[in-house]
ChimeraX commands (.cxc) that place a marker at each C-alpha (Angstrom):
marker #1 position -56.56,-7.98,37.33 radius 0.5
marker #1 position -59.72,-7.71,34.79 radius 0.5
marker #1 position -59.47,-7.28,31.89 radius 0.5
marker #1 position -61.92,-4.58,31.43 radius 0.5
marker #1 position -59.10,-2.93,34.22 radius 0.5
marker #1 position -56.13,-3.75,31.93 radius 0.5
marker #1 position -57.48,-2.47,28.88 radius 0.5
marker #1 position -57.86,1.03,30.82 radius 0.5
marker #1 position -54.44,0.98,31.96 radius 0.5
marker #1 position -53.64,0.38,28.18 radius 0.5
marker #1 position -55.81,3.28,27.47 radius 0.5
marker #1 position -53.98,6.24,29.83 radius 0.5
marker #1 position -50.96,5.06,28.95 radius 0.5
marker #1 position -51.92,5.70,25.64 radius 0.5
marker #1 position -53.05,9.07,25.95 radius 0.5
marker #1 position -49.81,9.52,28.31 radius 0.5
marker #1 position -47.02,8.86,25.19 radius 0.5
marker #1 position -49.35,11.13,23.34 radius 0.5
marker #1 position -49.21,14.16,25.97 radius 0.5
marker #1 position -45.61,13.23,25.97 radius 0.5
marker #1 position -45.21,13.54,22.80 radius 0.5
marker #1 position -46.97,16.42,22.00 radius 0.5
marker #1 position -45.30,18.24,24.59 radius 0.5
marker #1 position -42.22,17.76,23.08 radius 0.5
marker #1 position -43.26,18.54,19.59 radius 0.5
marker #1 position -44.00,21.96,21.20 radius 0.5
marker #1 position -40.98,22.74,23.07 radius 0.5
marker #1 position -39.08,22.06,19.96 radius 0.5
marker #1 position -41.58,24.63,17.91 radius 0.5
marker #1 position -40.60,26.86,20.88 radius 0.5
marker #1 position -37.06,27.00,21.41 radius 0.5
marker #1 position -34.38,28.35,19.00 radius 0.5
marker #1 position -31.23,26.25,20.32 radius 0.5
marker #1 position -30.83,24.00,17.78 radius 0.5
marker #1 position -29.25,21.27,20.46 radius 0.5
marker #1 position -32.23,21.36,22.54 radius 0.5
marker #1 position -34.56,21.78,19.41 radius 0.5
marker #1 position -32.86,17.92,18.20 radius 0.5
marker #1 position -32.84,16.62,21.74 radius 0.5
marker #1 position -36.98,17.16,22.20 radius 0.5
marker #1 position -37.10,16.60,18.26 radius 0.5
marker #1 position -35.60,12.96,19.08 radius 0.5
marker #1 position -37.62,12.47,22.43 radius 0.5
marker #1 position -40.77,13.20,20.95 radius 0.5
marker #1 position -39.81,10.37,18.34 radius 0.5
marker #1 position -39.19,8.19,21.39 radius 0.5
marker #1 position -42.66,8.74,22.37 radius 0.5
marker #1 position -44.26,8.36,19.03 radius 0.5
marker #1 position -42.99,4.94,18.37 radius 0.5
marker #1 position -43.50,4.01,22.80 radius 0.5
marker #1 position -47.81,4.84,22.11 radius 0.5
marker #1 position -47.57,2.99,18.23 radius 0.5
marker #1 position -46.05,0.24,19.78 radius 0.5
marker #1 position -49.21,0.54,23.61 radius 0.5
marker #1 position -51.82,0.66,20.53 radius 0.5
marker #1 position -50.70,-2.21,18.93 radius 0.5
marker #1 position -50.28,-4.50,22.04 radius 0.5
marker #1 position -53.93,-3.62,22.45 radius 0.5
marker #1 position -55.58,-4.36,20.17 radius 0.5
marker #1 position -53.35,-7.72,20.56 radius 0.5
marker #1 position -54.97,-8.02,23.94 radius 0.5
marker #1 position -58.50,-7.01,22.55 radius 0.5
marker #1 position -58.56,-9.58,19.55 radius 0.5
marker #1 position -57.19,-12.16,21.61 radius 0.5
marker #1 position -60.01,-11.48,24.28 radius 0.5
marker #1 position -62.72,-11.47,21.68 radius 0.5
marker link #1:1,2 radius 0.2
marker link #1:2,3 radius 0.2
marker link #1:3,4 radius 0.2
marker link #1:4,5 radius 0.2
marker link #1:5,6 radius 0.2
marker link #1:6,7 radius 0.2
marker link #1:7,8 radius 0.2
marker link #1:8,9 radius 0.2
marker link #1:9,10 radius 0.2
marker link #1:10,11 radius 0.2
marker link #1:11,12 radius 0.2
marker link #1:12,13 radius 0.2
marker link #1:13,14 radius 0.2
marker link #1:14,15 radius 0.2
marker link #1:15,16 radius 0.2
marker link #1:16,17 radius 0.2
marker link #1:17,18 radius 0.2
marker link #1:18,19 radius 0.2
marker link #1:19,20 radius 0.2
marker link #1:20,21 radius 0.2
marker link #1:21,22 radius 0.2
marker link #1:22,23 radius 0.2
marker link #1:23,24 radius 0.2
marker link #1:24,25 radius 0.2
marker link #1:25,26 radius 0.2
marker link #1:26,27 radius 0.2
marker link #1:27,28 radius 0.2
marker link #1:28,29 radius 0.2
marker link #1:29,30 radius 0.2
marker link #1:30,31 radius 0.2
marker link #1:31,32 radius 0.2
marker link #1:32,33 radius 0.2
marker link #1:33,34 radius 0.2
marker link #1:34,35 radius 0.2
marker link #1:35,36 radius 0.2
marker link #1:36,37 radius 0.2
marker link #1:37,38 radius 0.2
marker link #1:38,39 radius 0.2
marker link #1:39,40 radius 0.2
marker link #1:40,41 radius 0.2
marker link #1:41,42 radius 0.2
marker link #1:42,43 radius 0.2
marker link #1:43,44 radius 0.2
marker link #1:44,45 radius 0.2
marker link #1:45,46 radius 0.2
marker link #1:46,47 radius 0.2
marker link #1:47,48 radius 0.2
marker link #1:48,49 radius 0.2
marker link #1:49,50 radius 0.2
marker link #1:50,51 radius 0.2
marker link #1:51,52 radius 0.2
marker link #1:52,53 radius 0.2
marker link #1:53,54 radius 0.2
marker link #1:54,55 radius 0.2
marker link #1:55,56 radius 0.2
marker link #1:56,57 radius 0.2
marker link #1:57,58 radius 0.2
marker link #1:58,59 radius 0.2
marker link #1:59,60 radius 0.2
marker link #1:60,61 radius 0.2
marker link #1:61,62 radius 0.2
marker link #1:62,63 radius 0.2
marker link #1:63,64 radius 0.2
marker link #1:64,65 radius 0.2
marker link #1:65,66 radius 0.2
view
């Protein structure tokens, strides 16, 4: 796989994780059900963690390719 293709895949994945984070944050903010709110907030935290890990790996790959 070409490096630029790999970098682009990471960029898309990072964007999708951020979109999922925003989706769950919005869901949590717009529900009055306490259990659902907690669940959506947990999902948001998980997506934020995924985004962070992808950014770290992306940075590592960029450094290694330099």
